C-alpha positions, 0 to 999 in steps of 0.5 A: 499500500505504501509503495502505491501511494509513493507511486502517486504523486511521480503518475500526476508529475507525468499527466502532468508534464504531457498536458498541453504546452508550447511546442513551437514558434514560426516566424515567415521569412525569418522575421514575421510571427506566422503563429504559435504552435501548441501541442496536445496531450495525444501529440497533436500539433496546433497553430494559434494565430497571435490574436487567437485565432485556431488555424490549422492542426495536424500533425508533422511529416517529418522527410525520409531524406533530412530529419531537420526538414518537415512539411510546411502543411500540417498531416490532418488529424483524423481522429473525433471534432466536436463543434459547440451548436447554438445552445452557446454565447454567439463568439463562439458558436460553431467554434470547435469545442474538441480536438481529440481529447484536448478540449477549447474555450472562449472568450465570450461575446460580453468580454472587453475590447478584442476577446470575445472568440479567442481561445481561452483554454486549451485543455488546462493551458489558459491564454490571455490578449494584451487589453486597451490597458496595456501598449495600444500596439499590443492590443488583441495580441497573445500575451500570457498562455500558462505560465510563459509571457509574449512581449512584442515591439512598439512602435517606438522601436526600430522599422526592422523590428517594430510590432514583432515577437520581442520576447517568449518567456525568457526568451529574446528575439533580435533583428536586423534594423532598417540601417543593415544590408537590405537583403537582411533588414528586418531579418533574426540576428538572435534568439536567445544566445542562437546567432544567424548570419546570413548572406548580404550584398557583398556575398556572391549573386544569388547568397543574399538573403542566404542562411549561412550560420545558424538552423531553420529549426532551433530549440531555445528553452525547450520551445522549437524555433521555425524559419520558413 
């Protein structure tokens, strides 16, 4: 009996560790945020926009030739998907209620700012967004997902960074400024302690803007950053 009881905390820890969490951050053209990806306890990736909309869900298809390349589009999830009916608040009527074992709730029509209809919970993970009381440039963008906070560069920053994702928890993203070479303006310069080097006008023709040093998929503090 004592052995069974002693095992309970470890079982609870195992369940918690497989709950919904932030898995990926994708940047288009290695510059602008495309979406955040959360992973469910069934291994399903949920691509969510910075303003709280579910864009796509499924699993990644890995290339047979390269362990570092995955198809941009997710493989469709073939399991059960449920939707909210007419009995619920108008802000989330017809929206997805559950994908497999992962359930969703949304902010209702009585919420302030731009919150109505945005994703509120993914399983046990609670999402919150910047409001009118925060920096006006951030209004409506994802602010927190569980214990992870998100920050963005303000309208007063360099044009190469303005409005872009600034940090994910302890991980800071830095971009090249508008004063840098035309091929690298606005591209990510570093993510956490990982630096990226891009081809410039000084490189041979065709190499301008190409990645010279760094990885297109990089795990930083437990989150995979994907440059497309």
